C-alpha positions in Angstrom: 78.6 78.7 106.2 80.8 77.7 103.4 78.6 79.4 100.9 79.1 82.8 102.6 82.9 82.4 102.4 82.8 81.7 98.7 81.1 85.1 98.1 84.0 87.1 99.7 86.0 89.1 97.2 89.6 87.9 96.5 91.1 91.2 97.8 89.9 93.0 100.9 90.2 96.4 99.1 89.5 95.5 95.5 87.5 98.7 95.2 90.8 100.7 95.5 92.0 99.5 92.0 88.9 101.0 90.4 89.2 104.2 92.4 92.9 104.6 91.5 92.2 104.1 87.8 89.4 106.7 87.8 91.6 109.2 89.7 94.3 108.8 87.0 91.8 109.3 84.2 90.4 112.4 85.9 94.0 113.8 86.2 94.5 113.4 82.5 91.2 115.1 81.7 92.0 118.0 84.0 95.5 118.3 82.5 94.0 118.5 79.0 91.4 121.1 80.0 94.0 123.3 81.7 96.8 122.6 79.2 99.2 121.3 81.9 100.8 117.9 82.5 100.6 115.1 85.1 103.5 113.5 86.9 103.6 109.8 87.8 106.0 106.9 88.2 106.7 104.7 85.2 109.3 101.9 85.3 110.6 103.3 88.6 111.2 106.8 87.3 109.1 110.0 87.5 107.7 111.2 84.2 105.6 114.1 82.9 102.8 113.3 80.5 101.5 116.2 78.4 98.0 116.4 77.0 99.3 115.7 73.5 100.7 112.3 74.6 104.3 113.3 75.0 106.0 111.6 77.9 109.2 113.2 79.2 111.4 111.9 82.0 111.6 114.2 85.1 115.2 115.0 86.0 116.5 114.3 89.5 117.0 117.9 90.4 113.3 118.6 89.7 113.7 120.2 86.3 112.9 118.6 83.0 
């Protein structure tokens, strides 16, 4: 019985970390192909990341 408990992953939804990372990578690829940008939160603020690597803060009123 103890052997079964030791094989349990540390997190119940550890697969979610991998899925989230893959989703972000896919968004970057799509943005590059379509020459657009992605928006995500960095250090508590929304930013736009362009395919060339530029990261621009997103203003509060929705304009950058």
